[in-house]
N, C-alpha and C positions, 0 to 999 in steps of 0.2 A: 504494500500500500504506500502510495506517495505521501510522505509527511513533510515535504519541503516547505509547504506553506504554513507550517505550525508557528505559533508565536511563543518564543521562549518564556516570556513573562507569565502567560497563561499556563504553560506547562509547569512552571515553578509553583504557581498557586495551587494547581490541581494536585501536584505531588505533596505540597504542604498539607492539603486537606486530608489526603489518605493517611499520611504519617500521623497527623493529630488524632484521627479516629483510631488508628492502630494502637497508639500509646494509651488512649483512654480504655479501650477494650482489653489491652494487655494488663493494665492495672486492675480492672474490674474482674476479669475472668481467669487470669493466670497467676500473677504475682500476689494479688490481694494487698498491694501496698503501692505507694507513689513511686514506682520505679523511675519515672522520668521527671520527678519533681512536680512543680505546679503546672507545667505544660500537659502532663498526663491527666491531671485532675480536671482541667478544662478542655481536654482534647475532643470532647463531644462537639465543640464548636467547629470542628472540621466539617461536620454535616452542614452547618450554616453556610460555610464557604462553598460547598458543593452546590447548594441551592442557588446562591448568587451566580455562580459560574454557569449553571444550567439555564437560569433565566436569561443571561446574556447570549449564550451560545445558540440556544434554540430561537429566541426572538430575533437575533441577528440574521440567522439563516432565512427566516420568513420575511423580515422587514427589508433585507437587501433585495430580494426579488420583487417585493411590492413597490419599492422605490423605483424600480426599473419598469414598472407597469405590468408585471407578470401577475397572473391570476393564481392564487393559492389553491391547490387541489387537496382538499381534506383527506380523501382516500389515499392519495399518494403519500401525504405526510404520515398518516397512520401506518401505512405499509413500511415506509422507511424506518420509522421508530420501532416497529415490531421486529424487523429484521436486525436492528441494531441492539436492542435490549433483551428480547425474549429468549433467544436460544440458550445462552449461557445461564440465564436466570432459571430456566426450566430444568437444566441439568443439576444445578445446585439445589433447587427446590425438591427434585425427586430424591436426592440423597438425604435431605432432611426429613422428608416424609417417610422414607424407608428406615432410617436409622436416627431418630431424633435424640435419644439419650446418648448414643455414642458420639454424635457430633456436638452435643452440648445443649442443655435446656430441657425443660419439661415438655409434655406433649404439645405440639404446635396447633394453632387453629386449624379448622378444616381446610382442605386443599382449595376449595372454591374461594376462600377469602384471599389467598395468595393469587390465584388465577384472575380474580377480578380486581386485584390491587385495592382491596378494602381491609386488609389485615391490620392496618394501623388504627382503624376506628374501634375504640373500646379495648385496645390491646393492653394486656397486663404484662409487666416486666417478667423476665425469666423463662418465657416460652422459647422453644427451639425456633431458630431463624428469626428472632425478634428484630434483628437489625435490618430486616427487609422493610421495616416501617418507612424508612426514608425513600426507598424505591417506590413504595405506594404513593407517597406524596408527589414524587417526581412524575410518575405515570399519570396521576390525576392532572397535573399541570400540563403534560403533553396532550391530554384529552381536551382540556378546557380552552387552552389558548387558541388553537386553530378554529374551534367552534365559535369562539367569541369574534374572531376576525372575520370568519365567514358570515356570521350574523350581521356584523357591521357592513360588510360588502353588500349583503342583501338589502339592508335598509337604504344604502346609498342608491342602489339600483331602482328602488321604489320612490326615489326623489327626496329622501331625508338628507338634509345637509349635515354632514359630519366633518369636523376639522381636526387637525392635530391637537388643538386646544382641548377638545373633548377627550382625547386620549390621555392627556395629562391630568385632567379633572378626574377621570376614572381611576388612574393610578393613585392619586391622592386619596380618593374616597375608599379604595380598597385598603390602602395602608391604615386609614383611620378605623376601618372595620376590624382589621386584624388586632390592632392595639386595644380597641374597645372589648372585643371578645375575650382577650387574655385578662383584661382588667376585671371583667365580670366573673370569669371562671376562677380567678385567684381567690375570691372570697369563699369558694367551695373547698379550697385546699389549705387555707390559712387557719391555724388553730385559734388565733385570736377572734376569728369570726365564726367559730364553731365548725370549721372545715376539717377535712381529713387530709393531712399532708401525704398520706400513702397513695392518694389518688392523683398526685401531681403528674406523674408520667402519663397516666391514661387520659386524664382530662385535658392536659395542656401540652406536654412535651411531644407526644405522638400524634396529636390531633391536627388534621389538615386545616381546620379553621384557625388554629393558632400558629401555623407555620407557613401558610401560603404566601404571606406578605414578604417573605424573605426572597422570593423570586423577583420582586418588583424592582429593586435597584438594578439588577441585570437587565430587565426589560427597559428600564429608563435609559440605561447606557446605549442599548441597541436603538432606541428611538432617537436619541440625540445623534448618534452616528449616521443614521440613514435618512432622517427627515429634517435635521437641523444642521446642515454642513458647516455653516459659519460658526454657530455656537460650539459645535464639536471641535472645529479647528482651534478656537480660542481655548477650549478646555484642554486639548492635547498639548498646547503650548505651555500649559501650567502643570505638566505631568509630574514634575518633582514635588510641587506643593501638594498635589493629590496623593502622592505616595507617602509623604510625611504625615498628612492628615489621616490617611487610612491606617498607617502603621501605628501612630501614636494612639488614635482612637480605638483600634482593635486591641492593643495591649492594655489600654485603660479598662476596657470592658472585660477583658479576660481577668485582669487583676480583681475587678469588682466581683466577678463570678467566683473566683477562687476564694475570696474572703467569705463568701456566703456558702461555700461548699459543705461546711459542717452544720449548717442550719437545717431544721426539719423540712423547710421548704424555702424557695427563693423569695426575696422581698417583693413587695408590690411593684417597685420601680423596675427591678431587673426582669420580673415576669411580664409586666405590661409593656414596657418600652425597650427592654434589653435586647430582645430578638430583632426588633426593627433597627436598633442602633448598631448592633454588631453587623447586621446585613448591610446597612448603609456604609459603614467603614470598610467592610470587605468590598463593597461596590467601588469605593474610592481606589482600592488596590487593583481591582480589575481594570478600571479606567486608566490607572497609571501603567499597568502592564501593556496596554494598547498604545501608549504614547512613546514615540521614538526618542523623545527627549530624556527618558528615564533609564537608569541602569537596570531596573527590573525588566524592562522590555528587551534590552540588548543582551543581558548576561544569560548565557546558557549554563545553568548549574549542572555539573556532571551527574548523570543518572536521572535527572528530573524528567527528561523527555520520555524515557522508558517507563519510569514509575507512573507518569501521567497516562501513557498509553495503556498500561496494565491496571489502572486504578479501579475500573469498574469490576473486573474479575477479582482483583485483590480485595476489594470491599466485600464481595460476596463470600469469599472463601476464608478470609483471615481468621474469623472466629472459630469455625469448625476445625480448621487445620490446627490452630493453637490448642484447642481442647483435646484433640486426638493425640497430639504430640506430648502434651502435658502428662497424660496418663500413661502413654507408651514409654516415655523416658523416665518416669518416676523411679523405677528400680535402679537406674544408673546413678542417681543422686548427683546430678550435674550441678555445678555452681550456677548462681543467678545469671552471671554474664554469659556463660556457655549456653544455658537454656534459652536466653533471649536471642543469642546469635543464631542458634539452630532453628528456632521457631520463625524468626524473621526471614532467614534465607529460604526456608521451605515455603513460607507464605508467598514470598516474591516469586519463587520458582513456579508455584501453582498458578499464580496470577498470570505470569508470562505464558505458561502452557495453555491455559484457557483462552488467552487472547490470541495466541498464534493458531491454536487448533479449532477454535469455535468462533470467536468474535471476528477476526480478520477475514476468514473465508465467507462468513455470512455478509459482511460489509461489502466484499467484492461482488457477491451475488446480488445484493441490494442495488449496487450501482449499475449492474447490468439490467436488472428487471425494472427498477424504478429509479431512473437516473436523476430525477428532480422532484422537488416538492410542489412544482408549479405546473399549471396547465398551459395556457397560451396567451399571446397578444393578438390583436388584429394584425393581419398579414403585413400591412404596410409599416407597422411599427415594431415588428418582431425582431429582436436582436439575436445574434448567434449565442446560444446558451450551451454552457458546458456544465457537467455535474459539479455541484458545489461541494467543497471539502472544508470541514470545520477545522479550526486551528487546535481543537482538542478532541478530534475524532468523535464527535457527537452525531 
């Protein structure tokens, strides 16, 4: 697969996201201690970074074609997404359904919950393959975004006047809804309000209604890039400032989350506004990664491109692989460092194997069968179209 058009900065961010998640899960399910210090404790925020990246990458694919006057084909989009995400997911899902205890966790929800990507709704921690919750949220995003754009196109075709301003108003309204929903639900988990902190993960952390707004910063970046070229050019010229803002803001939010990690539940502020803020600061980093003026854009961190390529498979398999190895290697009484090295290397190898053996072949098949997300232009305006390739192989 041709990866020459990949952006080094986006690869770096994607690699950081999977490393953060790995550190968090290693602490929770393998070492039972803060093996990686405070970064491991707040490593769950790697999922937030994935959401922002997905928001940008998918919206940019669609908006880039729309900006050229192309007609989005919802069936083609769904077909391309299915061939990109489902094959390797089904393989890992089958393993979990057949061997849930061996791979880690109690009995998983029914298969139909995974197959319909509704497993995250009402999910209780500790079930097998529980980390698929974030894939459910992403797949729901892939379902809704093109439908919303198709509905907007249908309204325009019926004479309804819609402008870019309406798009920004909608983004702002959705962000407000996400914040408001978390604020209301927080009272159901806060002990001071008679709530049950044990329900935090189910009601808030896993819930689509509480996490969907983390895709919005990525969508906003794609809107600026494709529909506001002058504003985008000015923003890109300030890439270093964006990077500093994103880095400082992200670290500040992580520090705040770390301070609250020992509390029964997160505070009202971090629950209600924290997810939106961390996503916004991660959005600044994504925008900085796209700016040629920044070191983040230009610097190719050794190994980051490969880890980014393998990140989807690596996300799927790292927990079951770690669980199997933990029990298989226990008789050897390996030191902490050796165990970490072995588990890390095997997880990376499994991610690379699934990418090369499943993901990449299906993506090549996808590009032959469904080469574009778009339909057509009127013949007189039709440009020469080549299959689009995302800078993060989405």
